[in-house]
C-alpha positions as CSV (number, residue, x, y, z in Angstrom):
1,M,25.1,64.0,67.9
2,Q,21.6,63.4,69.2
3,G,20.9,60.2,67.8
4,N,17.1,59.1,66.8
5,G,16.8,55.5,67.1
6,K,17.7,54.7,63.7
7,I,21.1,56.3,64.0
8,N,23.1,55.5,67.1
9,R,25.0,58.0,68.9
10,D,28.6,58.7,68.1
11,Y,30.1,61.6,69.8
12,S,33.7,60.9,68.5
13,K,32.3,61.0,64.8
14,A,30.3,64.3,66.0
15,R,33.3,65.7,67.4
16,S,35.4,64.6,64.2
17,L,32.8,66.3,61.8
18,F,32.5,69.3,64.1
19,E,36.2,69.8,63.8
20,R,36.3,69.6,60.0
21,S,33.6,72.2,60.1
22,I,35.7,74.7,62.1
23,K,38.7,73.9,59.8
24,L,36.4,75.6,56.9
25,D,35.1,78.6,59.4
26,D,36.9,78.6,63.0
27,K,33.8,81.2,63.8
28,D,31.0,78.8,62.9
29,A,29.0,79.0,65.7
30,T,27.2,75.5,65.8
31,A,30.2,73.8,65.5
32,N,32.1,75.9,68.2
33,Y,29.2,75.5,70.7
34,N,28.7,71.7,70.4
35,L,32.5,71.0,70.4
36,G,32.3,73.3,73.6
37,L,29.6,71.0,75.1
38,L,31.2,67.6,74.2
39,A,34.3,69.0,75.9
40,M,32.4,70.3,78.9
41,L,30.7,67.1,79.2
42,G,33.6,64.8,78.4
43,L,31.7,63.1,75.7
44,G,33.5,62.1,72.3
45,Q,37.1,62.8,73.5
46,E,40.1,61.5,71.8
47,G,41.3,58.1,73.0
48,G,37.6,57.5,74.7
49,S,38.6,59.5,77.6
50,K,35.4,60.6,79.8
51,D,37.4,63.5,81.3
52,K,35.8,66.8,81.0
53,D,38.0,69.8,79.5
54,I,36.5,72.8,80.5
55,T,39.4,75.2,79.6
56,K,38.8,73.6,76.0
57,A,35.0,74.1,76.2
58,M,35.6,77.8,77.6
59,S,38.1,78.4,74.4
60,Y,35.1,77.1,72.0
61,F,32.5,79.1,73.8
62,E,34.4,82.2,74.0
63,K,35.1,82.2,70.4
64,I,31.5,82.7,69.5
65,S,30.1,84.4,72.7
66,D,29.7,87.7,70.8
67,K,27.2,86.2,68.4
68,D,25.8,83.2,70.2
69,P,23.5,83.6,73.4
70,A,23.8,79.9,74.3
71,A,27.5,80.2,74.2
72,M,27.1,83.0,76.8
73,N,24.6,80.9,78.9
74,A,27.2,78.1,78.7
75,I,30.0,80.4,80.1
76,G,28.0,81.7,82.9
77,V,27.1,78.3,83.9
78,L,30.4,77.3,83.9
79,Y,31.6,80.4,86.2
80,Y,28.7,79.4,88.3
81,Q,29.5,75.7,88.7
82,A,33.2,76.0,88.9
83,P,34.8,75.2,92.2
84,D,34.9,77.6,95.1
85,V,38.0,79.5,95.5
86,F,38.9,77.7,98.8
87,E,38.2,74.0,97.3
88,T,41.3,71.8,97.7
89,D,39.7,68.6,96.9
90,P,41.9,67.2,93.8
91,A,38.6,65.3,92.7
92,K,36.6,68.4,92.7
93,L,39.1,70.1,90.9
94,H,39.5,67.7,88.3
95,G,39.0,69.0,84.7
96,W,38.2,72.4,85.7
97,G,41.7,73.9,84.4
98,G,42.1,76.4,87.2
99,L,38.8,77.8,86.7
100,K,37.3,79.5,89.8
101,R,33.6,80.2,90.8
102,D,32.8,83.9,90.2
103,I,29.6,84.8,90.7
104,K,29.9,88.2,89.3
105,K,31.0,86.7,85.6
106,S,28.5,84.3,85.9
107,W,25.8,86.7,86.3
108,K,27.4,89.1,83.4
109,F,27.2,86.2,81.1
110,L,23.9,85.0,82.1
111,E,22.3,88.3,82.0
């Protein structure tokens, strides 16, 4: 997924490989975390879409949050960065799937 100069980054291929890993073990922490990151950042999505999918990212992170501190951190960051409950601008709401900022939940996951 990172690339190192000799290998080009290919987020679509990385997503495909992580999805194959999840088919073997749906609780694979590394695969779930990386698929969550790809969805959260809008990288490697089907059809070349660059849209972030926070709902999908949260589902990957939540699957492993009990055993992966990085996933707990990611959930906390998403709750912190989510749009405010009073936000109405469609551009700012796009991709968040209805998730709203919740500082108490954010603190719980980041703590």
